[in-house]
Structures are given as C-alpha cells and as structure tokens.
C-alpha positions in Angstrom: 90.2 105.0 88.6 92.1 107.5 90.7 91.4 110.4 88.3 87.6 109.8 88.2 87.1 111.1 91.8 86.2 114.9 91.7 86.7 115.6 95.5 88.8 118.2 97.1 92.1 116.6 98.1 93.4 116.6 101.7 96.8 118.0 102.1 97.8 115.6 104.8 97.3 112.4 102.8 96.9 111.2 99.3 93.2 110.3 99.9 90.3 112.8 99.4 87.8 113.7 102.1 84.9 112.4 100.1 86.5 108.9 99.7 85.8 108.3 103.4 82.1 109.3 103.1 81.2 107.7 99.8 78.6 104.9 99.4 81.2 102.2 98.7 82.9 102.3 102.1 79.8 103.1 104.3 82.2 104.5 106.9 79.6 106.7 108.7 77.0 104.0 108.7 79.4 101.5 110.1 80.6 104.0 112.7 77.0 104.8 113.8 76.1 101.1 114.0 79.2 100.4 116.1 78.5 103.3 118.4 74.9 102.2 118.9 75.9 98.6 119.6 78.5 99.6 122.1 76.1 101.9 123.9 73.5 99.1 124.1 76.2 96.8 125.5 77.2 99.4 128.1 73.5 99.9 129.2 73.0 96.2 129.4 76.1 95.8 131.5 74.9 98.6 133.8 71.5 96.9 134.2 73.1 93.5 135.0 75.5 95.3 137.4 72.6 97.0 139.2 70.7 93.7 139.4 73.7 91.9 141.0 75.0 94.5 143.4 72.1 96.8 143.8 74.3 99.8 143.1 74.5 101.8 139.9 78.3 102.3 140.4 79.7 99.8 142.9 81.8 101.5 145.6 80.3 104.9 145.0 77.3 105.8 147.1 
C-alpha cells in the first residue's frame, strides 16, 4: 500500500503532503468543523458574559 501513493514526499517525515489532505483522513474538513464550533462556543460565551455582567470584557471599560 505504501507504494501506491504518487505524492511528492516531505523531506522532514516519511509521510507525504498529500496523505494529510486525502479523502480518507478528512483532515481539513475536521479542522474547519472544529474551528467553527470553537468560534460558536466563544461567541456564545461572550453573549452569556455580556448578559450576566453587562460588559463585553469585564474589567475593561
């Protein structure tokens, strides 16, 4: 199976660059979903914080 991948190899590791971005691992899709979910959690936390304290950033006017 290792010889069937026709990607340019990376000199720093024994994995190719294309292996990270292929459809089997879904690395970029997972990264984008995680980034979006964390952004939504941060926005939700900011809204809750503003509702409780009345300040966007408590302690900073």
